[in-house]
C-alpha positions as CSV (number, residue, x, y, z in Angstrom):
1,M,-109.8,33.9,-27.9
2,R,-107.2,31.2,-27.3
3,N,-104.4,30.6,-29.8
4,V,-103.1,27.2,-30.8
5,A,-100.2,27.3,-28.3
6,D,-102.7,27.9,-25.5
7,A,-104.9,24.9,-26.7
8,K,-101.9,22.6,-26.3
9,R,-101.1,23.9,-22.8
10,P,-102.6,21.8,-20.0
11,A,-105.3,23.5,-17.9
12,A,-103.5,22.5,-14.7
13,V,-100.4,20.7,-13.5
14,R,-101.4,17.4,-12.0
15,V,-99.4,16.9,-8.8
16,L,-99.5,13.6,-6.9
17,V,-98.7,14.0,-3.2
18,Y,-97.8,10.7,-1.5
19,S,-97.6,10.1,2.2
20,N,-99.3,7.7,4.6
21,D,-99.6,10.7,6.9
22,S,-102.5,13.0,5.9
23,D,-100.9,15.8,7.9
24,T,-97.7,15.6,5.8
25,R,-99.8,15.6,2.6
26,S,-101.6,18.7,3.8
27,Q,-98.3,20.5,4.8
28,I,-96.9,19.9,1.3
29,M,-100.0,21.2,-0.5
30,L,-100.3,24.2,1.9
31,A,-96.6,25.0,1.4
32,L,-97.0,25.0,-2.4
33,G,-100.5,26.5,-2.7
34,R,-102.6,26.3,-5.9
35,K,-100.2,28.4,-8.1
36,P,-96.7,28.4,-6.7
37,H,-95.1,30.2,-9.6
38,P,-96.3,32.7,-12.3
39,E,-94.8,30.5,-15.1
40,L,-96.8,27.5,-14.0
41,E,-100.4,26.6,-14.4
42,Q,-102.6,26.1,-11.4
43,F,-101.9,22.8,-9.5
44,D,-104.5,20.1,-9.1
45,Y,-103.5,17.8,-6.3
46,L,-104.1,14.1,-6.1
47,E,-103.5,12.8,-2.5
48,V,-102.3,9.2,-2.3
49,A,-101.7,7.2,0.9
50,T,-100.4,3.9,-0.5
51,G,-97.5,2.9,-2.8
52,P,-99.5,0.7,-5.1
53,V,-101.8,3.6,-6.0
54,V,-98.8,5.8,-6.7
55,I,-97.5,3.2,-9.2
56,E,-101.0,2.8,-10.7
57,R,-101.4,6.6,-11.3
58,L,-98.0,7.2,-12.7
59,D,-98.2,4.1,-14.9
60,A,-101.5,5.5,-16.3
61,G,-99.9,8.8,-17.2
62,E,-102.2,10.8,-14.9
63,V,-99.4,12.7,-13.2
64,D,-97.2,15.7,-14.2
65,L,-95.2,15.8,-11.0
66,A,-94.9,13.4,-8.0
67,I,-93.9,14.5,-4.5
68,L,-93.1,11.5,-2.4
69,D,-92.6,11.3,1.4
70,G,-89.4,9.4,2.1
71,E,-90.5,8.8,5.6
72,S,-93.8,7.2,4.6
73,Q,-94.7,3.7,5.9
74,P,-94.8,0.9,4.9
75,T,-93.6,1.9,1.5
76,G,-91.0,4.7,1.7
77,G,-91.0,7.4,-1.0
78,L,-87.2,6.9,-1.7
79,G,-87.6,3.3,-2.7
80,L,-90.8,4.1,-4.5
81,A,-89.0,6.9,-6.5
82,K,-86.2,4.4,-7.5
83,Q,-88.8,1.8,-8.6
84,L,-90.8,4.4,-10.6
85,R,-87.6,5.6,-12.4
86,D,-86.7,1.9,-13.2
87,E,-90.1,0.8,-14.4
88,I,-91.9,3.8,-16.0
89,D,-90.6,4.8,-19.4
90,D,-91.8,8.4,-19.4
91,C,-91.6,9.0,-15.7
92,P,-92.6,12.5,-14.6
93,P,-90.4,14.6,-12.3
94,I,-90.1,13.4,-8.8
95,V,-89.4,15.4,-5.7
96,V,-88.8,13.5,-2.5
97,I,-89.2,14.7,1.1
98,I,-86.4,13.4,3.2
99,G,-86.2,13.2,7.0
100,R,-83.0,15.2,7.4
101,P,-80.5,17.0,5.2
102,D,-77.9,14.3,5.6
103,D,-80.3,11.9,3.8
104,V,-79.6,13.6,0.4
105,W,-77.4,10.7,-0.6
106,L,-80.5,8.5,-0.5
107,A,-82.4,11.0,-2.6
108,N,-79.6,10.8,-5.2
109,W,-79.7,7.0,-5.1
110,S,-83.4,7.1,-5.7
111,R,-82.8,9.2,-8.9
112,A,-85.3,11.8,-7.7
113,D,-85.1,15.2,-9.5
114,A,-85.0,17.1,-6.2
115,A,-85.0,16.6,-2.4
116,V,-86.3,18.8,0.4
117,S,-85.9,17.9,4.1
118,H,-88.2,18.2,7.0
119,P,-89.3,20.5,8.5
120,L,-90.8,21.7,5.2
121,D,-89.8,25.2,4.1
122,P,-92.3,26.6,1.5
123,I,-89.6,28.5,-0.3
124,R,-87.2,25.5,-0.7
125,L,-90.1,23.2,-1.6
126,T,-91.4,25.6,-4.2
127,A,-87.9,26.1,-5.7
128,A,-87.4,22.3,-5.9
129,V,-90.8,21.8,-7.6
130,V,-90.3,24.6,-10.1
131,G,-86.8,23.4,-10.9
132,A,-87.9,19.8,-11.4
133,L,-90.7,21.0,-13.7
134,R,-88.4,23.3,-15.7
135,N,-85.8,20.6,-16.2
136,R,-88.5,18.3,-17.4
137,S,-89.9,20.8,-20.0
138,A,-86.3,21.6,-21.1
139,A,-85.5,18.0,-21.9
């Protein structure tokens, strides 16, 4: 039998993964898996290939975490992260994937919660995602 606290807990963490490259989206989801950390619920992924759909989904409140590819074309994930932070009142945590470690200043400019560089390291990506979700729930 579920208690009241369990009833309020979401059944899954809704994770939007944005990139115009389907291989990049697959790499992100494979690196994280369905349940990347024991403290988190299972992840349900929503793959998105265009910037306008990202905005639409976040604006509708359908996302608990967004992972945005900074190298995506024609709408880069860094500019998109900045736009989302500026325009969505209750914006979920955002993790950006940057092209190289030296691009972390761009991630800071975008106001993303965390940044991970290519090539994707599953341990670093998981740590960034868990940290972003923890910081959000602590706020």
